PDB file of the backbone (N, CA, C, O) and the ligand in Angstrom, with CONECT records:
HET     ZN  A 101       1
ATOM      1  N   UNK A   1      94.514 111.037 202.893  1.00  0.00           N
ATOM      2  CA  UNK A   1      93.181 111.210 202.288  1.00  0.00           C
ATOM      3  C   UNK A   1      93.222 112.386 201.325  1.00  0.00           C
ATOM      4  O   UNK A   1      93.879 113.393 201.588  1.00  0.00           O
ATOM      5  N   UNK A   2      92.545 112.257 200.253  1.00  0.00           N
ATOM      6  CA  UNK A   2      92.514 113.311 199.254  1.00  0.00           C
ATOM      7  C   UNK A   2      91.618 114.442 199.713  1.00  0.00           C
ATOM      8  O   UNK A   2      90.491 114.232 200.164  1.00  0.00           O
ATOM      9  N   UNK A   3      92.143 115.632 199.588  1.00  0.00           N
ATOM     10  CA  UNK A   3      91.343 116.785 199.965  1.00  0.00           C
ATOM     11  C   UNK A   3      91.124 117.667 198.749  1.00  0.00           C
ATOM     12  O   UNK A   3      91.923 117.675 197.812  1.00  0.00           O
ATOM     13  N   UNK A   4      90.042 118.398 198.782  1.00  0.00           N
ATOM     14  CA  UNK A   4      89.780 119.326 197.697  1.00  0.00           C
ATOM     15  C   UNK A   4      88.616 118.877 196.843  1.00  0.00           C
ATOM     16  O   UNK A   4      87.693 119.651 196.590  1.00  0.00           O
ATOM     17  N   UNK A   5      88.650 117.655 196.403  1.00  0.00           N
ATOM     18  CA  UNK A   5      87.501 117.176 195.633  1.00  0.00           C
ATOM     19  C   UNK A   5      87.380 115.670 195.835  1.00  0.00           C
ATOM     20  O   UNK A   5      88.360 114.958 196.056  1.00  0.00           O
ATOM     21  N   UNK A   6      86.173 115.236 195.753  1.00  0.00           N
ATOM     22  CA  UNK A   6      85.927 113.817 196.035  1.00  0.00           C
ATOM     23  C   UNK A   6      85.227 113.111 194.896  1.00  0.00           C
ATOM     24  O   UNK A   6      85.074 111.890 194.901  1.00  0.00           O
ATOM     25  N   UNK A   7      84.804 113.896 193.920  1.00  0.00           N
ATOM     26  CA  UNK A   7      84.111 113.278 192.812  1.00  0.00           C
ATOM     27  C   UNK A   7      84.659 113.808 191.494  1.00  0.00           C
ATOM     28  O   UNK A   7      85.263 114.878 191.426  1.00  0.00           O
ATOM     29  N   UNK A   8      84.429 113.030 190.467  1.00  0.00           N
ATOM     30  CA  UNK A   8      84.782 113.490 189.133  1.00  0.00           C
ATOM     31  C   UNK A   8      83.896 112.768 188.138  1.00  0.00           C
ATOM     32  O   UNK A   8      83.420 111.660 188.385  1.00  0.00           O
ATOM     33  N   UNK A   9      83.690 113.415 187.019  1.00  0.00           N
ATOM     34  CA  UNK A   9      82.908 112.778 185.971  1.00  0.00           C
ATOM     35  C   UNK A   9      83.805 112.520 184.781  1.00  0.00           C
ATOM     36  O   UNK A   9      84.489 113.415 184.286  1.00  0.00           O
ATOM     37  N   UNK A  10      83.788 111.304 184.343  1.00  0.00           N
ATOM     38  CA  UNK A  10      84.639 110.946 183.232  1.00  0.00           C
ATOM     39  C   UNK A  10      84.000 111.370 181.919  1.00  0.00           C
ATOM     40  O   UNK A  10      82.818 111.709 181.853  1.00  0.00           O
ATOM     41  N   UNK A  11      84.812 111.338 180.891  1.00  0.00           N
ATOM     42  CA  UNK A  11      84.332 111.748 179.580  1.00  0.00           C
ATOM     43  C   UNK A  11      83.196 110.855 179.106  1.00  0.00           C
ATOM     44  O   UNK A  11      82.339 111.292 178.338  1.00  0.00           O
ATOM     45  N   UNK A  12      83.184 109.640 179.549  1.00  0.00           N
ATOM     46  CA  UNK A  12      82.148 108.705 179.115  1.00  0.00           C
ATOM     47  C   UNK A  12      80.838 108.940 179.848  1.00  0.00           C
ATOM     48  O   UNK A  12      79.802 108.397 179.465  1.00  0.00           O
ATOM     49  N   UNK A  13      80.880 109.749 180.903  1.00  0.00           N
ATOM     50  CA  UNK A  13      79.659 110.048 181.630  1.00  0.00           C
ATOM     51  C   UNK A  13      79.595 109.403 182.997  1.00  0.00           C
ATOM     52  O   UNK A  13      78.758 109.772 183.820  1.00  0.00           O
ATOM     53  N   UNK A  14      80.454 108.462 183.241  1.00  0.00           N
ATOM     54  CA  UNK A  14      80.465 107.811 184.539  1.00  0.00           C
ATOM     55  C   UNK A  14      80.904 108.793 185.622  1.00  0.00           C
ATOM     56  O   UNK A  14      81.707 109.693 185.377  1.00  0.00           O
ATOM     57  N   UNK A  15      80.373 108.605 186.797  1.00  0.00           N
ATOM     58  CA  UNK A  15      80.837 109.404 187.912  1.00  0.00           C
ATOM     59  C   UNK A  15      81.689 108.526 188.815  1.00  0.00           C
ATOM     60  O   UNK A  15      81.334 107.390 189.131  1.00  0.00           O
ATOM     61  N   UNK A  16      82.806 109.078 189.214  1.00  0.00           N
ATOM     62  CA  UNK A  16      83.709 108.323 190.068  1.00  0.00           C
ATOM     63  C   UNK A  16      83.902 109.049 191.378  1.00  0.00           C
ATOM     64  O   UNK A  16      83.689 110.258 191.470  1.00  0.00           O
ATOM     65  N   UNK A  17      84.295 108.329 192.359  1.00  0.00           N
ATOM     66  CA  UNK A  17      84.574 108.915 193.660  1.00  0.00           C
ATOM     67  C   UNK A  17      85.906 108.397 194.160  1.00  0.00           C
ATOM     68  O   UNK A  17      86.366 107.320 193.783  1.00  0.00           O
ATOM     69  N   UNK A  18      86.501 109.186 195.007  1.00  0.00           N
ATOM     70  CA  UNK A  18      87.830 108.843 195.503  1.00  0.00           C
ATOM     71  C   UNK A  18      87.735 108.328 196.925  1.00  0.00           C
ATOM     72  O   UNK A  18      87.025 108.882 197.764  1.00  0.00           O
ATOM     73  N   UNK A  19      88.444 107.290 197.165  1.00  0.00           N
ATOM     74  CA  UNK A  19      88.468 106.739 198.506  1.00  0.00           C
ATOM     75  C   UNK A  19      89.909 106.504 198.921  1.00  0.00           C
ATOM     76  O   UNK A  19      90.827 106.448 198.104  1.00  0.00           O
ATOM     77  N   UNK A  20      90.055 106.374 200.186  1.00  0.00           N
ATOM     78  CA  UNK A  20      91.381 106.118 200.699  1.00  0.00           C
ATOM     79  C   UNK A  20      91.883 104.780 200.167  1.00  0.00           C
ATOM     80  O   UNK A  20      91.174 103.774 200.181  1.00  0.00           O
ATOM     81  N   UNK A  21      93.090 104.802 199.713  1.00  0.00           N
ATOM     82  CA  UNK A  21      93.608 103.637 199.043  1.00  0.00           C
ATOM     83  C   UNK A  21      94.010 102.528 199.995  1.00  0.00           C
ATOM     84  O   UNK A  21      94.015 102.689 201.216  1.00  0.00           O
ATOM     85  N   UNK A  22      94.338 101.428 199.409  1.00  0.00           N
ATOM     86  CA  UNK A  22      94.782 100.289 200.187  1.00  0.00           C
ATOM     87  C   UNK A  22      96.013  99.687 199.534  1.00  0.00           C
ATOM     88  O   UNK A  22      96.277  99.908 198.352  1.00  0.00           O
ATOM     89  N   UNK A  23      96.739  98.948 200.294  1.00  0.00           N
ATOM     90  CA  UNK A  23      97.862  98.179 199.784  1.00  0.00           C
ATOM     91  C   UNK A  23      98.841  99.036 198.991  1.00  0.00           C
ATOM     92  O   UNK A  23      99.216  98.707 197.866  1.00  0.00           O
ATOM     93  N   UNK A  24      99.236 100.124 199.594  1.00  0.00           N
ATOM     94  CA  UNK A  24     100.281 100.914 198.983  1.00  0.00           C
ATOM     95  C   UNK A  24      99.808 101.907 197.952  1.00  0.00           C
ATOM     96  O   UNK A  24     100.573 102.777 197.535  1.00  0.00           O
ATOM     97  N   UNK A  25      98.588 101.799 197.539  1.00  0.00           N
ATOM     98  CA  UNK A  25      98.060 102.761 196.594  1.00  0.00           C
ATOM     99  C   UNK A  25      97.426 103.914 197.358  1.00  0.00           C
ATOM    100  O   UNK A  25      96.550 103.698 198.195  1.00  0.00           O
ATOM    101  N   UNK A  26      97.855 105.115 197.081  1.00  0.00           N
ATOM    102  CA  UNK A  26      97.399 106.254 197.887  1.00  0.00           C
ATOM    103  C   UNK A  26      95.913 106.542 197.747  1.00  0.00           C
ATOM    104  O   UNK A  26      95.255 106.974 198.694  1.00  0.00           O
ATOM    105  N   UNK A  27      95.407 106.301 196.575  1.00  0.00           N
ATOM    106  CA  UNK A  27      94.001 106.615 196.323  1.00  0.00           C
ATOM    107  C   UNK A  27      93.360 105.488 195.528  1.00  0.00           C
ATOM    108  O   UNK A  27      93.945 104.945 194.591  1.00  0.00           O
ATOM    109  N   UNK A  28      92.156 105.157 195.928  1.00  0.00           N
ATOM    110  CA  UNK A  28      91.392 104.209 195.136  1.00  0.00           C
ATOM    111  C   UNK A  28      90.233 104.945 194.479  1.00  0.00           C
ATOM    112  O   UNK A  28      89.515 105.710 195.123  1.00  0.00           O
ATOM    113  N   UNK A  29      90.070 104.707 193.229  1.00  0.00           N
ATOM    114  CA  UNK A  29      88.986 105.350 192.498  1.00  0.00           C
ATOM    115  C   UNK A  29      87.905 104.319 192.220  1.00  0.00           C
ATOM    116  O   UNK A  29      88.158 103.250 191.665  1.00  0.00           O
ATOM    117  N   UNK A  30      86.711 104.669 192.619  1.00  0.00           N
ATOM    118  CA  UNK A  30      85.599 103.737 192.473  1.00  0.00           C
ATOM    119  C   UNK A  30      84.532 104.368 191.597  1.00  0.00           C
ATOM    120  O   UNK A  30      84.223 105.552 191.726  1.00  0.00           O
ATOM    121  N   UNK A  31      83.983 103.576 190.718  1.00  0.00           N
ATOM    122  CA  UNK A  31      82.882 104.065 189.888  1.00  0.00           C
ATOM    123  C   UNK A  31      81.631 104.142 190.746  1.00  0.00           C
ATOM    124  O   UNK A  31      81.096 103.132 191.201  1.00  0.00           O
ATOM    125  N   UNK A  32      81.192 105.351 190.948  1.00  0.00           N
ATOM    126  CA  UNK A  32      80.037 105.543 191.822  1.00  0.00           C
ATOM    127  C   UNK A  32      78.734 105.411 191.045  1.00  0.00           C
ATOM    128  O   UNK A  32      77.731 104.907 191.549  1.00  0.00           O
ATOM    129  N   UNK A  33      78.784 105.878 189.805  1.00  0.00           N
ATOM    130  CA  UNK A  33      77.565 105.835 189.016  1.00  0.00           C
ATOM    131  C   UNK A  33      77.919 105.539 187.575  1.00  0.00           C
ATOM    132  O   UNK A  33      78.583 106.330 186.906  1.00  0.00           O
ATOM    133  N   UNK A  34      77.475 104.405 187.115  1.00  0.00           N
ATOM    134  CA  UNK A  34      77.756 104.008 185.744  1.00  0.00           C
ATOM    135  C   UNK A  34      76.862 104.769 184.778  1.00  0.00           C
ATOM    136  O   UNK A  34      75.642 104.810 184.935  1.00  0.00           O
ATOM    137  N   UNK A  35      77.486 105.365 183.785  1.00  0.00           N
ATOM    138  CA  UNK A  35      76.700 106.082 182.795  1.00  0.00           C
ATOM    139  C   UNK A  35      76.019 105.114 181.846  1.00  0.00           C
ATOM    140  O   UNK A  35      76.626 104.143 181.396  1.00  0.00           O
ATOM    141  N   UNK A  36      74.756 105.381 181.544  1.00  0.00           N
ATOM    142  CA  UNK A  36      74.053 104.524 180.572  1.00  0.00           C
ATOM    143  C   UNK A  36      74.711 104.546 179.206  1.00  0.00           C
ATOM    144  O   UNK A  36      74.591 103.598 178.430  1.00  0.00           O
ATOM    145  N   UNK A  37      75.404 105.635 178.920  1.00  0.00           N
ATOM    146  CA  UNK A  37      76.023 105.781 177.612  1.00  0.00           C
ATOM    147  C   UNK A  37      77.445 105.252 177.590  1.00  0.00           C
ATOM    148  O   UNK A  37      78.094 105.232 176.544  1.00  0.00           O
ATOM    149  N   UNK A  38      77.921 104.829 178.735  1.00  0.00           N
ATOM    150  CA  UNK A  38      79.309 104.403 178.806  1.00  0.00           C
ATOM    151  C   UNK A  38      79.501 103.058 178.128  1.00  0.00           C
ATOM    152  O   UNK A  38      78.746 102.111 178.351  1.00  0.00           O
ATOM    153  N   UNK A  39      80.524 103.001 177.302  1.00  0.00           N
ATOM    154  CA  UNK A  39      80.816 101.767 176.577  1.00  0.00           C
ATOM    155  C   UNK A  39      82.054 101.075 177.115  1.00  0.00           C
ATOM    156  O   UNK A  39      82.498 100.064 176.570  1.00  0.00           O
ATOM    157  N   UNK A  40      82.598 101.613 178.167  1.00  0.00           N
ATOM    158  CA  UNK A  40      83.812 101.041 178.726  1.00  0.00           C
ATOM    159  C   UNK A  40      83.450  99.904 179.670  1.00  0.00           C
ATOM    160  O   UNK A  40      82.847 100.120 180.721  1.00  0.00           O
ATOM    161  N   UNK A  41      83.815  98.731 179.294  1.00  0.00           N
ATOM    162  CA  UNK A  41      83.415  97.563 180.074  1.00  0.00           C
ATOM    163  C   UNK A  41      84.078  97.525 181.437  1.00  0.00           C
ATOM    164  O   UNK A  41      83.613  96.850 182.355  1.00  0.00           O
ATOM    165  N   UNK A  42      85.169  98.260 181.552  1.00  0.00           N
ATOM    166  CA  UNK A  42      85.874  98.275 182.837  1.00  0.00           C
ATOM    167  C   UNK A  42      85.180  99.157 183.857  1.00  0.00           C
ATOM    168  O   UNK A  42      85.475  99.093 185.051  1.00  0.00           O
ATOM    169  N   UNK A  43      84.266  99.972 183.388  1.00  0.00           N
ATOM    170  CA  UNK A  43      83.553 100.851 184.303  1.00  0.00           C
ATOM    171  C   UNK A  43      82.322 100.134 184.838  1.00  0.00           C
ATOM    172  O   UNK A  43      81.263 100.108 184.210  1.00  0.00           O
ATOM    173  N   UNK A  44      82.495  99.566 185.997  1.00  0.00           N
ATOM    174  CA  UNK A  44      81.395  98.857 186.641  1.00  0.00           C
ATOM    175  C   UNK A  44      81.148  99.518 187.983  1.00  0.00           C
ATOM    176  O   UNK A  44      82.084  99.832 188.718  1.00  0.00           O
ATOM    177  N   UNK A  45      79.903  99.721 188.286  1.00  0.00           N
ATOM    178  CA  UNK A  45      79.571 100.417 189.520  1.00  0.00           C
ATOM    179  C   UNK A  45      80.155  99.698 190.727  1.00  0.00           C
ATOM    180  O   UNK A  45      80.094  98.475 190.853  1.00  0.00           O
ATOM    181  N   UNK A  46      80.718 100.507 191.597  1.00  0.00           N
ATOM    182  CA  UNK A  46      81.308 100.026 192.849  1.00  0.00           C
ATOM    183  C   UNK A  46      82.579  99.218 192.634  1.00  0.00           C
ATOM    184  O   UNK A  46      83.100  98.596 193.559  1.00  0.00           O
ATOM    185  N   UNK A  47      83.057  99.238 191.426  1.00  0.00           N
ATOM    186  CA  UNK A  47      84.297  98.521 191.159  1.00  0.00           C
ATOM    187  C   UNK A  47      85.443  99.520 191.073  1.00  0.00           C
ATOM    188  O   UNK A  47      85.325 100.545 190.402  1.00  0.00           O
ATOM    189  N   UNK A  48      86.523  99.235 191.733  1.00  0.00           N
ATOM    190  CA  UNK A  48      87.647 100.173 191.700  1.00  0.00           C
ATOM    191  C   UNK A  48      88.266 100.271 190.312  1.00  0.00           C
ATOM    192  O   UNK A  48      88.352  99.296 189.566  1.00  0.00           O
ATOM    193  N   UNK A  49      88.688 101.477 190.004  1.00  0.00           N
ATOM    194  CA  UNK A  49      89.453 101.691 188.780  1.00  0.00           C
ATOM    195  C   UNK A  49      90.908 101.883 189.159  1.00  0.00           C
ATOM    196  O   UNK A  49      91.221 102.556 190.141  1.00  0.00           O
ATOM    197  N   UNK A  50      91.761 101.310 188.405  1.00  0.00           N
ATOM    198  CA  UNK A  50      93.179 101.454 188.709  1.00  0.00           C
ATOM    199  C   UNK A  50      93.913 102.241 187.640  1.00  0.00           C
ATOM    200  O   UNK A  50      95.113 102.485 187.757  1.00  0.00           O
ATOM    201  N   UNK A  51      93.212 102.631 186.620  1.00  0.00           N
ATOM    202  CA  UNK A  51      93.839 103.432 185.574  1.00  0.00           C
ATOM    203  C   UNK A  51      93.310 104.846 185.647  1.00  0.00           C
ATOM    204  O   UNK A  51      93.065 105.499 184.632  1.00  0.00           O
ATOM    205  N   UNK A  52      93.140 105.307 186.890  1.00  0.00           N
ATOM    206  CA  UNK A  52      92.463 106.589 187.063  1.00  0.00           C
ATOM    207  C   UNK A  52      93.225 107.741 186.439  1.00  0.00           C
ATOM    208  O   UNK A  52      92.626 108.727 186.009  1.00  0.00           O
ATOM    209  N   UNK A  53      94.527 107.623 186.388  1.00  0.00           N
ATOM    210  CA  UNK A  53      95.290 108.733 185.817  1.00  0.00           C
ATOM    211  C   UNK A  53      94.959 108.924 184.347  1.00  0.00           C
ATOM    212  O   UNK A  53      94.759 110.046 183.882  1.00  0.00           O
ATOM    213  N   UNK A  54      94.907 107.846 183.643  1.00  0.00           N
ATOM    214  CA  UNK A  54      94.579 107.961 182.232  1.00  0.00           C
ATOM    215  C   UNK A  54      93.128 108.372 182.040  1.00  0.00           C
ATOM    216  O   UNK A  54      92.776 109.032 181.063  1.00  0.00           O
ATOM    217  N   UNK A  55      92.303 107.971 182.980  1.00  0.00           N
ATOM    218  CA  UNK A  55      90.880 108.271 182.840  1.00  0.00           C
ATOM    219  C   UNK A  55      90.588 109.729 183.112  1.00  0.00           C
ATOM    220  O   UNK A  55      89.667 110.303 182.531  1.00  0.00           O
ATOM    221  N   UNK A  56      91.348 110.315 183.969  1.00  0.00           N
ATOM    222  CA  UNK A  56      91.033 111.663 184.405  1.00  0.00           C
ATOM    223  C   UNK A  56      91.645 112.743 183.537  1.00  0.00           C
ATOM    224  O   UNK A  56      91.123 113.855 183.463  1.00  0.00           O
ATOM    225  N   UNK A  57      92.717 112.430 182.900  1.00  0.00           N
ATOM    226  CA  UNK A  57      93.354 113.486 182.138  1.00  0.00           C
ATOM    227  C   UNK A  57      94.229 112.863 181.060  1.00  0.00           C
ATOM    228  O   UNK A  57      94.650 111.712 181.172  1.00  0.00           O
ATOM    229  N   UNK A  58      94.493 113.626 180.031  1.00  0.00           N
ATOM    230  CA  UNK A  58      95.396 113.129 179.004  1.00  0.00           C
ATOM    231  C   UNK A  58      96.768 112.864 179.603  1.00  0.00           C
ATOM    232  O   UNK A  58      97.250 113.622 180.445  1.00  0.00           O
ATOM    233  N   UNK A  59      97.369 111.818 179.174  1.00  0.00           N
ATOM    234  CA  UNK A  59      98.671 111.485 179.716  1.00  0.00           C
ATOM    235  C   UNK A  59      99.701 112.519 179.330  1.00  0.00           C
ATOM    236  O   UNK A  59      99.760 112.972 178.186  1.00  0.00           O
ATOM    237  N   UNK A  60     100.496 112.877 180.286  1.00  0.00           N
ATOM    238  CA  UNK A  60     101.564 113.823 179.994  1.00  0.00           C
ATOM    239  C   UNK A  60     102.918 113.176 180.184  1.00  0.00           C
ATOM    240  O   UNK A  60     103.956 113.833 180.101  1.00  0.00           O
ATOM    241  N   UNK A  61     102.894 111.903 180.434  1.00  0.00           N
ATOM    242  CA  UNK A  61     104.154 111.243 180.747  1.00  0.00           C
ATOM    243  C   UNK A  61     104.557 110.211 179.704  1.00  0.00           C
ATOM    244  O   UNK A  61     105.579 109.541 179.847  1.00  0.00           O
ATOM    245  N   UNK A  62     103.776 110.090 178.687  1.00  0.00           N
ATOM    246  CA  UNK A  62     104.094 109.111 177.665  1.00  0.00           C
ATOM    247  C   UNK A  62     104.944 109.751 176.578  1.00  0.00           C
ATOM    248  O   UNK A  62     104.641 110.842 176.094  1.00  0.00           O
ATOM    249  N   UNK A  63     105.971 109.082 176.216  1.00  0.00           N
ATOM    250  CA  UNK A  63     106.817 109.587 175.154  1.00  0.00           C
ATOM    251  C   UNK A  63     107.940 110.433 175.698  1.00  0.00           C
ATOM    252  O   UNK A  63     107.827 111.008 176.781  1.00  0.00           O
ATOM    253  N   UNK A  64     109.007 110.509 174.963  1.00  0.00           N
ATOM    254  CA  UNK A  64     110.165 111.290 175.393  1.00  0.00           C
ATOM    255  C   UNK A  64     109.910 112.779 175.208  1.00  0.00           C
ATOM    256  O   UNK A  64     109.035 113.175 174.438  1.00  0.00           O
ATOM    257  N   UNK A  65     110.660 113.584 175.903  1.00  0.00           N
ATOM    258  CA  UNK A  65     110.561 115.040 175.695  1.00  0.00           C
ATOM    259  C   UNK A  65     110.904 115.383 174.253  1.00  0.00           C
ATOM    260  O   UNK A  65     111.770 114.767 173.632  1.00  0.00           O
ATOM    261  N   UNK A  66     110.219 116.357 173.757  1.00  0.00           N
ATOM    262  CA  UNK A  66     110.430 116.702 172.356  1.00  0.00           C
ATOM    263  C   UNK A  66     111.656 117.588 172.211  1.00  0.00           C
ATOM    264  O   UNK A  66     111.567 118.768 171.874  1.00  0.00           O
ATOM    265  N   UNK A  67     112.767 116.996 172.471  1.00  0.00           N
ATOM    266  CA  UNK A  67     113.987 117.769 172.331  1.00  0.00           C
ATOM    267  C   UNK A  67     114.457 117.703 170.892  1.00  0.00           C
ATOM    268  O   UNK A  67     114.442 116.650 170.255  1.00  0.00           O
ATOM    269  N   UNK A  68     114.867 118.838 170.409  1.00  0.00           N
ATOM    270  CA  UNK A  68     115.371 118.873 169.059  1.00  0.00           C
ATOM    271  C   UNK A  68     114.274 118.940 168.022  1.00  0.00           C
ATOM    272  O   UNK A  68     114.535 118.973 166.819  1.00  0.00           O
ATOM    273  N   UNK A  69     113.046 118.960 168.499  1.00  0.00           N
ATOM    274  CA  UNK A  69     111.942 119.023 167.549  1.00  0.00           C
ATOM    275  C   UNK A  69     111.882 120.392 166.872  1.00  0.00           C
ATOM    276  O   UNK A  69     111.615 120.518 165.677  1.00  0.00           O
ATOM    277  N   UNK A  70     112.135 121.384 167.672  1.00  0.00           N
ATOM    278  CA  UNK A  70     112.114 122.734 167.139  1.00  0.00           C
ATOM    279  C   UNK A  70     113.506 123.350 167.309  1.00  0.00           C
ATOM    280  O   UNK A  70     114.063 123.378 168.406  1.00  0.00           O
ATOM    281  N   UNK A  71     114.021 123.815 166.251  1.00  0.00           N
ATOM    282  CA  UNK A  71     115.338 124.436 166.332  1.00  0.00           C
ATOM    283  C   UNK A  71     115.189 125.946 166.418  1.00  0.00           C
ATOM    284  O   UNK A  71     114.585 126.594 165.563  1.00  0.00           O
ATOM    285  N   UNK A  72     115.749 126.462 167.459  1.00  0.00           N
ATOM    286  CA  UNK A  72     115.665 127.899 167.624  1.00  0.00           C
ATOM    287  C   UNK A  72     116.869 128.562 166.964  1.00  0.00           C
ATOM    288  O   UNK A  72     118.023 128.233 167.239  1.00  0.00           O
ATOM    289  N   UNK A  73     116.564 129.479 166.113  1.00  0.00           N
ATOM    290  CA  UNK A  73     117.635 130.207 165.454  1.00  0.00           C
ATOM    291  C   UNK A  73     117.712 131.607 166.021  1.00  0.00           C
ATOM    292  O   UNK A  73     116.730 132.350 166.025  1.00  0.00           O
ATOM    293  N   UNK A  74     118.860 131.945 166.486  1.00  0.00           N
ATOM    294  CA  UNK A  74     119.000 133.278 167.076  1.00  0.00           C
ATOM    295  C   UNK A  74     120.187 134.005 166.489  1.00  0.00           C
ATOM    296  O   UNK A  74     120.461 135.144 166.867  1.00  0.00           O
TER     297      UNK A  74
HETATM  298 ZN    ZN A 101      82.471 104.974 181.939  1.00  0.00          ZN2+
END
């Protein structure tokens, strides 16, 4: 079970809550309150979200490491 926080608000205004996951997924994220301003059709109240990582924070795992991008001269 997730400890520390149980709710989060997405950039679109929707509020989500975390629940104990099922079927191998450690956490299930459910839209608790649909924002009137939300334009994301996937955000439906009481419907689980499965792309919670992308929803909660900018991805840090996409793309290769920027090796060689900056050359250090010493
Ligand atoms: Zn939304």
